[in-house]
Structures are given as structure tokens and as C-alpha cells.
Backbone as a printed PyTorch tensor [residue, N CA C, xyz], in Angstrom:
tensor([[[68.4850, 82.1690, 79.0450],
         [68.8980, 80.8570, 78.4690],
         [68.0270, 79.6520, 78.6700]],

        [[67.0410, 79.7160, 79.5750],
         [66.1720, 78.5950, 79.7410],
         [65.0860, 78.6610, 78.5070]],

        [[64.8500, 79.9080, 78.1610],
         [63.7810, 80.2040, 77.2080],
         [64.5530, 79.5710, 75.7730]],

        [[65.7040, 79.8620, 75.4270],
         [66.5250, 79.4260, 74.3280],
         [66.4390, 78.0580, 74.2980]],

        [[66.6320, 77.2290, 75.4590],
         [66.6690, 75.7980, 75.4090],
         [65.4330, 75.1510, 75.1160]],

        [[64.4000, 75.8550, 75.5900],
         [62.8880, 75.4070, 75.3140],
         [62.6340, 75.7550, 73.9300]],

        [[62.9960, 76.6100, 73.4220],
         [62.6790, 77.1720, 72.0970],
         [63.3940, 76.1360, 70.7760]],

        [[64.8110, 75.8600, 71.5280],
         [65.4390, 75.0110, 70.3990],
         [64.8870, 73.4320, 70.4540]],

        [[64.5190, 73.0370, 71.7620],
         [63.8680, 71.6950, 71.9520],
         [62.6450, 71.6340, 71.1510]],

        [[61.6640, 72.9480, 71.1420],
         [60.6090, 72.7450, 70.3950],
         [60.7960, 72.7900, 68.7830]],

        [[61.8370, 73.4100, 68.5920],
         [62.2540, 73.4350, 67.0920],
         [62.7030, 72.0340, 66.7420]],

        [[63.4240, 71.4750, 67.6010],
         [63.8770, 70.0210, 67.0400],
         [62.8080, 69.1050, 66.9610]],

        [[61.7160, 68.9670, 67.8490],
         [60.7650, 68.3240, 68.1070],
         [59.7120, 68.6550, 66.7940]],

        [[59.4190, 69.7980, 66.4640],
         [58.8740, 70.1700, 65.3710],
         [59.2880, 69.6190, 63.9160]],

        [[60.6990, 69.8180, 63.8760],
         [61.3740, 69.3530, 62.7710],
         [61.3150, 67.8200, 62.3800]],

        [[61.3490, 67.0980, 63.7670],
         [61.2270, 65.5950, 63.6530],
         [59.8480, 65.0340, 63.2500]],

        [[58.7320, 65.8730, 63.7680],
         [57.4930, 65.5540, 63.3750],
         [57.1730, 65.7910, 61.9460]],

        [[57.9380, 66.6300, 61.1020],
         [57.5660, 66.9360, 59.8770],
         [58.6760, 66.1620, 58.9950]],

        [[59.4580, 65.3650, 59.5260],
         [60.6440, 64.6490, 58.5620],
         [59.9720, 63.8770, 57.4540]],

        [[60.7730, 64.2030, 56.5060],
         [60.0580, 63.6480, 54.9980],
         [60.5230, 61.8660, 54.9100]],

        [[59.6200, 61.0290, 54.7990],
         [59.8610, 59.7100, 54.7120],
         [60.8040, 59.3770, 53.4530]],

        [[61.5470, 58.4400, 53.4610],
         [62.3780, 57.9030, 52.3110],
         [61.1110, 57.2170, 51.5290]],

        [[61.2250, 57.5730, 50.2660],
         [60.2730, 56.9500, 49.2380],
         [60.7300, 55.5010, 49.0390]],

        [[59.8350, 54.4540, 48.7970],
         [60.1780, 53.0770, 48.7340],
         [61.0730, 52.9070, 47.5620]],

        [[61.3450, 53.7000, 46.6400],
         [62.0420, 53.5570, 45.5260],
         [63.5410, 54.2360, 46.0150]],

        [[63.5070, 54.7250, 46.9070],
         [65.1310, 55.4350, 47.4610],
         [65.5980, 54.6180, 48.4710]],

        [[64.9600, 53.6550, 49.1220],
         [65.2100, 52.9700, 50.1150],
         [66.9530, 52.2320, 49.8060]],

        [[68.0230, 52.0740, 50.7320],
         [69.0790, 51.7080, 50.3220],
         [69.3820, 50.5640, 51.0840]],

        [[69.5030, 49.2770, 50.6870],
         [69.7910, 47.9240, 51.4220],
         [71.1100, 47.7560, 51.1840]],

        [[71.6950, 47.5580, 52.2230],
         [73.1510, 46.9230, 52.4500],
         [73.2180, 45.5230, 52.9630]],

        [[73.3410, 44.6190, 52.2310],
         [73.2300, 43.1710, 52.6330],
         [71.8380, 43.0380, 53.4940]],

        [[70.8080, 43.5190, 52.8930],
         [69.6750, 43.2900, 53.2780],
         [69.0680, 44.2750, 54.3230]],

        [[70.1180, 44.9800, 54.9710],
         [69.6950, 45.7680, 55.9420],
         [69.5000, 47.4420, 55.5780]],

        [[68.6680, 48.0000, 56.2300],
         [68.5090, 49.4590, 56.0200],
         [68.8880, 50.1030, 57.1230]],

        [[70.1730, 50.9480, 57.0820],
         [70.5430, 51.5540, 58.2540],
         [69.8110, 52.8490, 58.5530]],

        [[69.2030, 53.6350, 57.8710],
         [68.5230, 54.7750, 58.0810],
         [66.9530, 54.5450, 58.1820]],

        [[66.5480, 55.1960, 59.4090],
         [64.9950, 55.3070, 59.6670],
         [64.3640, 55.7470, 58.3260]],

        [[63.1620, 55.0380, 58.0190],
         [62.3100, 55.2500, 56.7620],
         [61.5850, 56.6930, 57.1860]],

        [[61.2430, 56.8660, 58.1460],
         [60.2790, 58.0150, 58.3140],
         [61.0280, 59.3270, 59.2430]],

        [[62.1460, 59.0160, 59.7780],
         [62.8840, 59.9440, 60.3710],
         [62.2750, 60.2000, 61.8060]],

        [[61.1820, 59.3750, 62.1970],
         [60.6250, 59.5040, 63.4700],
         [60.6180, 58.0410, 64.1480]],

        [[61.0220, 58.1800, 65.4580],
         [61.0580, 56.8180, 66.2600],
         [59.7730, 56.1900, 66.1830]],

        [[59.8850, 54.7310, 65.9910],
         [58.7350, 54.0430, 66.0210],
         [58.0470, 53.7020, 67.3070]],

        [[56.7620, 53.4760, 67.4140],
         [55.9700, 53.3350, 68.4690],
         [55.7910, 51.5710, 68.6880]],

        [[56.2610, 51.0760, 69.7340],
         [56.2250, 49.8010, 69.6990],
         [54.5300, 49.1320, 70.0630]],

        [[53.6440, 50.1370, 70.5250],
         [52.4280, 49.8340, 71.0390],
         [51.6850, 49.7280, 69.6600]],

        [[51.8840, 50.7390, 68.7340],
         [51.2370, 50.9290, 67.4270],
         [51.7100, 49.4900, 66.6600]],

        [[53.0430, 49.2930, 66.6530],
         [53.6160, 48.1900, 65.7950],
         [52.9610, 47.0090, 66.2060]],

        [[52.6620, 46.7790, 67.5740],
         [51.9380, 45.4350, 68.1730],
         [50.5030, 45.3840, 67.5490]],

        [[49.8950, 46.4960, 67.2630],
         [48.4280, 46.5200, 66.5370],
         [48.7330, 46.0040, 65.0570]],

        [[49.5820, 46.6710, 64.4910],
         [49.9680, 46.3240, 62.9420],
         [50.2890, 44.9570, 62.8360]],

        [[50.8160, 44.1460, 63.8240],
         [51.1460, 43.0430, 63.5470],
         [50.0210, 41.9550, 63.6480]],

        [[48.7250, 42.5060, 64.0520],
         [47.3940, 41.9480, 64.1750],
         [46.4380, 42.4690, 63.0900]],

        [[46.6900, 43.6650, 62.6380],
         [45.5330, 44.0560, 61.6280],
         [45.9950, 44.7130, 60.4760]],

        [[45.1420, 44.8220, 59.3990],
         [45.4780, 45.5780, 58.2290],
         [46.4680, 44.8810, 57.5130]],

        [[47.2010, 45.8030, 56.6650],
         [48.3740, 45.3840, 55.8000],
         [49.3820, 44.6930, 56.4520]],

        [[49.5200, 44.8310, 57.7240],
         [50.5920, 43.9790, 58.3020],
         [50.3900, 42.7240, 58.8240]],

        [[49.4900, 42.3420, 59.5700],
         [48.8500, 41.0840, 59.8400],
         [49.9410, 40.1170, 59.8720]],

        [[51.1430, 40.4270, 60.5320],
         [52.2690, 39.5970, 60.5390],
         [51.7990, 38.1170, 61.4440]],

        [[51.2380, 38.1540, 62.1630],
         [50.6850, 36.8910, 62.8970],
         [49.9820, 35.8280, 62.0670]],

        [[49.5510, 36.1790, 60.9580],
         [48.8330, 35.4420, 59.9810],
         [49.8340, 34.3480, 59.5840]],

        [[51.2920, 34.7740, 59.5970],
         [52.3160, 33.7930, 59.1750],
         [53.3670, 33.4190, 60.3100]],

        [[53.3160, 34.1470, 61.5420],
         [54.5020, 34.1030, 62.3280],
         [53.6350, 34.1970, 63.6870]],

        [[54.5120, 33.0380, 64.6780],
         [53.9360, 32.9160, 66.0340],
         [54.6390, 34.0210, 66.8510]],

        [[53.9530, 34.7400, 67.6590],
         [54.3990, 35.7430, 68.6410],
         [54.1090, 35.5220, 69.9840]],

        [[54.7640, 35.0850, 70.9970],
         [54.3590, 34.6850, 72.1990],
         [53.8140, 35.9250, 72.9300]],

        [[54.3730, 37.1710, 72.8230],
         [54.0370, 38.4000, 73.3370],
         [52.5190, 38.6840, 72.8480]],

        [[52.0630, 38.3860, 71.7780],
         [50.5700, 38.5530, 71.2620],
         [49.8820, 37.1800, 71.4460]],

        [[50.1550, 36.2930, 72.3140],
         [49.4190, 35.1370, 72.4770],
         [47.9090, 35.2320, 72.8850]],

        [[47.5100, 36.4520, 73.2160],
         [46.1560, 36.6660, 73.5310],
         [45.2750, 36.9990, 72.0680]],

        [[46.0150, 37.0750, 70.8000],
         [45.3270, 37.1390, 69.5850],
         [45.4710, 35.7310, 69.0600]],

        [[44.1740, 35.5430, 68.2650],
         [43.9210, 34.1520, 67.6920],
         [44.6590, 34.1200, 66.2760]],

        [[44.7290, 32.8260, 65.9160],
         [45.2660, 32.5430, 64.3930],
         [46.6450, 32.7150, 64.1380]],

        [[47.6630, 32.4760, 65.1040],
         [49.0710, 32.5710, 64.6460],
         [49.4020, 31.5340, 63.5020]],

        [[50.1540, 32.2240, 62.6430],
         [50.4930, 31.2980, 61.3840],
         [51.9920, 30.4420, 61.7380]],

        [[52.2040, 29.5220, 60.7630],
         [53.3190, 28.7430, 60.9790],
         [54.2680, 28.7070, 59.5760]],

        [[53.9430, 29.7070, 58.8900],
         [54.6420, 29.6890, 57.4640],
         [55.9900, 30.3530, 57.6650]],

        [[55.9150, 31.5010, 58.4690],
         [57.2230, 32.0600, 58.6900],
         [57.7230, 31.5670, 60.1270]],

        [[59.0630, 31.9460, 60.3620],
         [59.5460, 31.2950, 61.7290],
         [58.9580, 32.3750, 62.7300]],

        [[59.0220, 31.5400, 64.1200],
         [58.5500, 32.3790, 65.2970],
         [59.3480, 33.5850, 65.4840]],

        [[58.5490, 34.5970, 65.9660],
         [59.3740, 35.8440, 66.2210],
         [59.6270, 36.1020, 67.5490]],

        [[59.8280, 35.1700, 68.4570],
         [60.1150, 35.3420, 69.7660],
         [61.6720, 35.3280, 69.6630]],

        [[62.3150, 36.2430, 70.1820],
         [63.7860, 36.5180, 70.3550],
         [64.2270, 36.9830, 69.1850]],

        [[63.4530, 37.5630, 68.2640],
         [63.9480, 38.0010, 67.0230],
         [64.8060, 39.4680, 67.4060]],

        [[64.5790, 40.0860, 68.1540],
         [65.4880, 41.1230, 68.6080],
         [66.9900, 40.6470, 69.1610]],

        [[67.2230, 39.3120, 69.4160],
         [68.4840, 38.7280, 69.7180],
         [69.2260, 38.3310, 68.5780]],

        [[68.4160, 38.0480, 67.4590],
         [68.9660, 37.5300, 66.2130],
         [69.2480, 38.5410, 65.2920]],

        [[68.5690, 39.6130, 65.2320],
         [68.9170, 40.7380, 64.0950],
         [69.0040, 42.1550, 64.7480]],

        [[69.6560, 42.8100, 63.9780],
         [69.8740, 44.2770, 64.3940],
         [68.6500, 45.1010, 63.9790]],

        [[68.4790, 46.1630, 64.3770],
         [67.4630, 47.1800, 63.9570],
         [67.6950, 47.3570, 62.6080]],

        [[68.7390, 47.7490, 61.9550],
         [68.9040, 47.9690, 60.5580],
         [68.3110, 46.5740, 59.7610]],

        [[68.8170, 45.4250, 60.1450],
         [68.3370, 44.2890, 59.4230],
         [67.0100, 43.9910, 59.6300]],

        [[66.2940, 44.1910, 60.8090],
         [64.8240, 44.2360, 61.1580],
         [64.1530, 45.1350, 60.1020]],

        [[64.6300, 46.3640, 59.8660],
         [63.8600, 47.2520, 59.0370],
         [63.9470, 46.8210, 57.5200]],

        [[65.1240, 46.2380, 57.3220],
         [65.2310, 45.6040, 55.8030],
         [64.4220, 44.7590, 55.5680]],

        [[64.1620, 43.8090, 56.6970],
         [63.3070, 42.3680, 56.4270],
         [62.0170, 42.9350, 56.2300]],

        [[61.4680, 43.8260, 57.1800],
         [59.8970, 44.3470, 57.0370],
         [59.8530, 45.1710, 55.9250]],

        [[60.7420, 45.9650, 55.3600],
         [60.6110, 46.6880, 54.1310],
         [60.5370, 45.8360, 52.8890]],

        [[61.4570, 44.9280, 52.8700],
         [61.4380, 44.0770, 51.7030],
         [62.3030, 42.7520, 52.1070]],

        [[61.8480, 41.8650, 52.6230],
         [62.5180, 40.5090, 53.0420],
         [63.2450, 39.8270, 51.8130]],

        [[62.6880, 40.1250, 50.4710],
         [63.2220, 39.3950, 49.5470],
         [64.6700, 39.9640, 49.1780]],

        [[65.1870, 41.1530, 49.6530],
         [66.4710, 41.5600, 49.5580],
         [67.3860, 40.7820, 50.3460]],

        [[66.9160, 40.2890, 51.5850],
         [67.9460, 39.3380, 52.3000],
         [67.7510, 38.0470, 52.0950]],

        [[66.6580, 37.5880, 51.8560],
         [66.1860, 36.2920, 51.6850],
         [65.6120, 35.9570, 50.2440]],

        [[66.1990, 35.7470, 49.2710],
         [65.8430, 35.7230, 48.0140],
         [64.8030, 34.3400, 48.0740]],

        [[63.5280, 34.5880, 47.3960],
         [62.5210, 33.6570, 47.3660],
         [61.5830, 33.5790, 48.4970]],

        [[61.6460, 34.4750, 49.3950],
         [61.0800, 34.6420, 50.5470],
         [59.5760, 34.7470, 50.3230]],

        [[58.5930, 33.9030, 51.0400],
         [57.3290, 34.1730, 50.8290],
         [56.6930, 35.4110, 51.3800]],

        [[57.5460, 36.2050, 52.3880],
         [57.1590, 37.3020, 53.0480],
         [56.9670, 38.3790, 52.0710]],

        [[55.6530, 39.1530, 52.1530],
         [55.4400, 40.2050, 51.4060],
         [56.3660, 41.3260, 51.5440]],

        [[56.4150, 42.2270, 50.4190],
         [57.3700, 43.2190, 50.6170],
         [56.5950, 44.4060, 50.9780]],

        [[56.6890, 44.9050, 52.3690],
         [55.6420, 45.7910, 53.0320],
         [56.0410, 47.2290, 52.6420]],

        [[57.3980, 47.4320, 52.1420],
         [57.6690, 48.9870, 51.6810],
         [58.2220, 49.0110, 50.3800]],

        [[57.5870, 48.4630, 49.3930],
         [57.9640, 48.3080, 48.1300],
         [56.8300, 48.7180, 47.0600]],

        [[57.1210, 49.4150, 45.9170],
         [56.1830, 50.0130, 45.1190],
         [56.5050, 49.6000, 43.4280]],

        [[57.4170, 48.7910, 43.1180],
         [57.8140, 48.4400, 41.7090],
         [58.4550, 47.0950, 41.7420]],

        [[58.3740, 46.5920, 40.5200],
         [59.1450, 45.1440, 40.1430],
         [58.2340, 44.1470, 40.3810]],

        [[56.8160, 44.2100, 40.4030],
         [56.0690, 43.3080, 40.9430],
         [55.4000, 42.5800, 39.6580]],

        [[55.0550, 41.3140, 39.6270],
         [54.7240, 40.4500, 38.4920],
         [53.1570, 40.4690, 38.7190]],

        [[52.1580, 40.6590, 37.7320],
         [50.9800, 40.5910, 37.9800],
         [50.2780, 41.1910, 39.1760]],

        [[50.4760, 42.3530, 39.3080],
         [50.0890, 43.1720, 40.5060],
         [48.9030, 43.4300, 40.4600]],

        [[47.9170, 43.1380, 41.4270],
         [46.5320, 43.2560, 41.6480],
         [46.1660, 44.6460, 42.1580]],

        [[44.7900, 44.6790, 42.3710],
         [44.2180, 45.7470, 42.7510],
         [43.5050, 45.4050, 44.1730]],

        [[44.3050, 45.6100, 45.2550],
         [43.9490, 45.2800, 46.5370],
         [43.4540, 43.8580, 46.3930]],

        [[42.0270, 43.6220, 47.1160],
         [41.5200, 42.3110, 47.1550],
         [40.3470, 42.2040, 46.2490]],

        [[40.2760, 42.8580, 45.0040],
         [39.1810, 42.7320, 44.1540],
         [39.3550, 41.8010, 43.0960]],

        [[40.4340, 41.1290, 42.8660],
         [40.8430, 40.1360, 41.8790],
         [41.0400, 40.8610, 40.4810]],

        [[41.0940, 42.0580, 40.4700],
         [41.2780, 42.8310, 39.1390],
         [42.6740, 43.1310, 39.2040]],

        [[43.2180, 43.4350, 37.8500],
         [44.6680, 43.7990, 37.7030],
         [44.6440, 45.1940, 38.1960]],

        [[46.0580, 45.7560, 38.7260],
         [46.0290, 46.9760, 39.1270],
         [45.7390, 47.8820, 38.0180]],

        [[45.1950, 49.1300, 38.3040],
         [44.8290, 50.1560, 37.4060],
         [46.0020, 50.9850, 37.0610]],

        [[45.8310, 52.1320, 36.5930],
         [46.7220, 53.0840, 36.0710],
         [47.3650, 53.9470, 37.1260]],

        [[46.8500, 53.8840, 38.4080],
         [47.1340, 54.8120, 39.5110],
         [48.6040, 54.3730, 40.0470]],

        [[49.2210, 55.2040, 40.8840],
         [50.3550, 55.0370, 41.4040],
         [50.2190, 53.9430, 42.6680]],

        [[51.2740, 52.9720, 42.5590],
         [51.1180, 51.7010, 43.4590],
         [51.6490, 52.2000, 44.8450]],

        [[50.8910, 51.9020, 45.9980],
         [51.2680, 52.3080, 47.3750],
         [51.8980, 51.2100, 47.9910]],

        [[52.7160, 51.5040, 48.8210],
         [53.3190, 50.3670, 49.7030],
         [52.2860, 49.7190, 50.7060]],

        [[52.5770, 48.4540, 51.0000],
         [51.4500, 47.8630, 51.9250],
         [51.6230, 48.6390, 53.3750]],

        [[52.5550, 49.0340, 53.9010],
         [52.7370, 49.7700, 55.0810],
         [53.6570, 51.1090, 54.6650]],

        [[53.0230, 52.0850, 55.4810],
         [53.8710, 53.4630, 55.3050],
         [55.3890, 53.3920, 55.8950]],

        [[55.9420, 54.4800, 55.7150],
         [57.5430, 54.4200, 56.4220],
         [57.2470, 54.4140, 57.9760]],

        [[56.4140, 55.1750, 58.3760],
         [56.2110, 55.1580, 59.8310],
         [55.6490, 53.7850, 60.6270]],

        [[54.9090, 53.1690, 59.6130],
         [54.3170, 51.6940, 59.9950],
         [55.4600, 50.8350, 60.1230]],

        [[56.1610, 50.8040, 59.2260],
         [57.6300, 50.1740, 59.1120],
         [58.1390, 50.3030, 60.3800]],

        [[58.6170, 51.5670, 60.6770],
         [59.2190, 51.8430, 61.9760],
         [58.6650, 51.3920, 63.2680]],

        [[57.3530, 51.5120, 63.3920],
         [56.4830, 51.0920, 64.4700],
         [56.6230, 49.3990, 64.5060]],

        [[56.5460, 48.8250, 63.6210],
         [56.6120, 47.3090, 63.7070],
         [58.0110, 47.0550, 64.2510]],

        [[59.0880, 47.5090, 63.4570],
         [60.4730, 47.4600, 63.9740],
         [60.6660, 47.6360, 65.3810]],

        [[59.8430, 48.7860, 65.9100],
         [60.0850, 49.1180, 67.3100],
         [59.3310, 48.1170, 68.2490]],

        [[58.4180, 47.4440, 67.6950],
         [57.6790, 46.3240, 68.3240],
         [58.7340, 45.0240, 68.3650]],

        [[59.2840, 44.6730, 67.2430],
         [60.0240, 43.5760, 67.1950],
         [61.4790, 43.5720, 68.0430]],

        [[62.0690, 44.9200, 68.3340],
         [63.0800, 44.9770, 69.0390],
         [62.7620, 44.6760, 70.5290]],

        [[61.4830, 44.5590, 70.8560],
         [60.9270, 44.3280, 72.2970],
         [61.0130, 42.7640, 72.4040]],

        [[60.9400, 41.9900, 71.2620],
         [61.0240, 40.3780, 71.4310],
         [62.2190, 39.8610, 71.6870]],

        [[62.8040, 39.6890, 72.8550],
         [63.9960, 39.4560, 73.2800],
         [63.6260, 37.8980, 73.8450]],

        [[64.6480, 37.0830, 73.9910],
         [64.5370, 35.7810, 74.7360],
         [64.3330, 35.9560, 76.1090]],

        [[63.5780, 35.2880, 76.6740],
         [63.2790, 35.4350, 78.2950],
         [64.4370, 34.8960, 79.0520]]])
């Protein structure tokens, strides 16, 4: 019996590791929220904290986050993220990170998990128009889940 339980646990772990991500064009928003995980794998708050500072995420360029006060150059364009986990549910946070424009029409926040419907889409930071290749989202499905996992740690003190 013990071997069967271990085998079943290993099978579940393996199947979650190979969970297929929801494509950006297949994300279902309900009042701006996204109920279902985009990757099928739980997010990692430590990785999410890194994304908040680097690469395509760079959330602190627009938001202040006291938990990341050791990092320089926090922005003031977006609202402070302290206590964000007390203001929004996990599905709402997932929706906001994936495409804030669904919940907040006219938001300046980038659509981090979107690949269509852009006006004058550019080619990264080259200053050139996007070529014929497929448009990739700014963050992967797993990176969105990682950022959300970090955001849910930001509760009022």
C-alpha cells in the first residue's frame, strides 16, 4: 500500500510539472478576474519577487513595495502594492497582472499576458515595428503565477 501511495504521489507531481499553460488568447476573465491558474503550477513567491525587479516584469518601476525597499527606484505611476493581498483576491490579482486593462479600462499598466489587439506593436526595444513572427507575452504563464504568489504575501502589517 505504501508503494502505491508513493507511486500515486509521484504521478501527480509529474503531471503537474507538465501541466499545459493556458494560452493568452484563451484566458477567461470574469469581471477582470481569472479564476484558473494560467500554468497549472503553484507560483513561487521568491521568483515573483525577482520578477518584480527585473526583466519584463519590473513592477517597481511603477509601484512602491515596502517589502522590496532594498531595491532602488520605486515608481509612483501605479498605486503602492503594500496590502494588495488585503484588497484583491488571488483571481483578481491574476487578472490584473495578466491584463489590467480588462478590470481598469484605460490603465497604463502593461498587459503582461496578452498577445493580440495591440496598436502599433513594436519589436522589443529596437524602435522598429513588430515583424511577422508570433507575438509573445511579456511574462510567461508561470511568471504571472509567480508574481501573484508574491503579491499575496503583501498584507497590511
